[in-house]
N, C-alpha and C positions, 0 to 999 in steps of 0.2 A: 602362851606364856608371854607376860608383859615385862619388858625391862623398864627400869626407871629412866625417865627422859631428862635430858640436860635442863629443859625448862623448869623442871620441878626442883632443881638444886642450885640454879644460877642465882647470882646476886643481881637484882634489877637496878639498884641505884649505883651506877658505874661512875667512878672518877675518870674523867677523860680530858684530853687536850685537843685543841684545834691545830691546824697546820701552822698557823702563825704564832702560837703560844710561845713566849720567850723561854729560853733555856732555864733561867733561874726560877721561873714560875713552875715549870715541870718538876724541878728538883723540890720545890716547896710542896707541891701536891703530893709527891711520893712520901716526903717526910711527915707532913701533917696527917696524912691518912694511914701512915705506917703500912704502905704497900710496896711491892717490888717492881711493879710495872703498870702501865695503863695504855689504853688504845688511843689512837689519834683519828679524829673524824673530820669530815668536811662539813659544809654548812647544811647539808641534808642529813647529817648524822650517819653517813655511810663510812664504814671503817676503811681508812687509808693505810694504816700501819700500826705498829706496836712499839712502845718504848719500854725498855727494861733498865734496871740499875746498871747492868753491864754497859749499855749504851752511854749512860752518864759517866761511868768510870773511864771509858775510852776518851771522852771529852776532857775530863779532869786530868787524866794522865799526861795529856799533851800540853797542859798549861805550862808555859816556860817558867823556870826557876830563875829569879833575878841574880842569884849568886853562881849560876852555872854558865859556862860559855855557850853561845848559841849552837844549836844542832845543825849539822849539815843538811841542807834541803835537797831532795831528789826531785827530778822533773815528774810532775803529776802524770804525764802521759806515759812514762816509762814504768809505772807501777802495775802490778797484777790487779784484776778486778776486785779481789778481796782487799788488797792494800789500798786501792782507791776509795773503796767504801769506808774503810777505817779512817783514812785521811780526811774524807769529807765530814765524817762524824766528829773528828777531832776539832774541826773548825765550825761546827754547828752552832747557830745562835737561836734557832727555833725548833719546835717539836717536829716540824716537817722535814727539816734537815737532819735531825737526830734519829728519827724513827727507822725501824727495820721494816722493809716492805718487799713484796706484798704481805699483808697480814694473813696469818693462818686463823681461820674462823670456824665456827661450828653452828649448825642450826639448832633451834630450841627443841625440835622434835627428834634430834639424834639421840641414840641411847648412851648411857653412861659408858658402856663398853667401847663404843665407837669413839667417844671423846677421849677416853683413857688411852686407846690405841694411837690416836693422833698425837697426843702429848708425848707418848713414849717414842714414837717414830721420829718426831720433830725435835725432841729434847727441849720442850718448852714447859713452862710452869702455869700458863694461863691461856684461856681461849676466849676471845670476844664472841658473844652469841649474837647472831644476826637473824633478821627475818628474810622474807622472799626477795626484798629489794636491797639486801645487804646493809640495812640500817641496824645500828647497834641497839639491842634490846636487853643485854645483860652481859655478865662475864662469869666464867666458871674456872676454878683453880684446881690444882692437884689436891689441895686439902679438902675441897668440896667433894671431889670424886672419891676420896678415901673414906668418906662417911658411909658409903655403901657397905663397907666391910664391918661396920658396927651394927649391922642388922642382928637382932636376937636370933639365937639358934632355933627357937620355937617358931618364929616367923618364917624362917627358911624352910624348916621341915614341913610346915603347912602348905607352902607354895609347891614344894616337890609333890606332895600328895595330891593337891587340887589340880595343878596344871599339867604335871607329867603323867602321873598314874591314872587319874580319873578322866580328865578332859582329853588327853592325847591318846593314851593307850586303852582307855575304857575299862580299866581294871577296878575291882573293888578296893577300897582304901587299905583293907587288911591283907591284901594279897602279898604285898611286899613290905617288909619292915624297914622303916626309914628312921635313922638316928643321926643326930647332928651334934657335933662337939667342936666348939671354937671355929665354926664355919666349914668343918670337914664333914661331908655327908657320907654315910655308909648305907648302901642298899643291899638288903639280904632277902633271899627267898626265891622260889621257883617261878619261872615264866614259861609260856608255851614255846616261843621261838627265840632263836639267837638274835634275830634282827630287833626284837622288842627290847632285849637287854641292852643292845647297842644304842637304841633310841633313848632309853631311860637314862643311861649314863651320860650320853652326849647332851641331852636337854638339861639334865641336872647341873652339869658343868657351867651352863650358860646363865643360870639363875644368879641374879645380883646378890653379892655377899658370899657366894660359895668359894671357899679357898681350895678345896680339892674334893675328889670323889673316890671312895673305896668301893670297888665292885665285888660283891659277894653273891651275885645273881647266878642262878643256874637256869638251864633251858632243856626242854624235851626234844625239840626238833631243830637241827642245824639247817636252816633254810638258806644259808649262804651257798649251798651246793645245788640248789634248784636252778633250772633254766629260768632266764628272766621272765618269759611269758608265763610259765607255770607259777613262778613266785608271785607275780602281779595278780594272777587269777586267784591264787591261794589267799592272798591278802584281802582282795575284794570280797571273796566268799565269806571269810571270817568276819569282816566288817558288817556285811549284810546280816549274818546270823546274830551278831551282837545287838543289832537294832531291833530284832524281833522281841 
């Protein structure tokens, strides 16, 4: 079973900034290209960090109002690490001072599932895509990853049949009925062993674009009760017989 790779969905022409890019130039890049963030790279195009609209807002929020009395200043050394970072960003004049580091990146050969999991865990909206040398080669956003859920139902159904039933379980396509509606896959029909039904359901869940799986499979043999050695031997014997 093949997952879509990040490299197939990333944007290759990436708007970027260098460490010394002035603050106003960063703001202009975001506004002109209508994007909410960009990576910061060094002279070798290696990713140093990422700047988001939130970083710019921190800087803007600290701009003094000429009609308000000056704020009380606290010693920089007495602040928490988070507060120190916020204070530093509030005084930032360049992309390097403004960026969040280290950057969370992803490789082009990572799967869409891996990239989506990283975004969810880190609560970020974009991932710079890098090569083996950590050089920037593209960028992928949440919107890009959501495109996977726009796969047609017929395409998902065919992948379940080809990759799960035929190539993995060595079953005839008509053995199990596969229906897909709005990304929800329903598997119906008899199978030989309980372990096969579990494999079918588990692998179907991992297919790109699948929203959920409805398990209506039945089995003749509950091989979960077999001893490990007997279960392994039973599976090997069945595989050998299928190849004849």
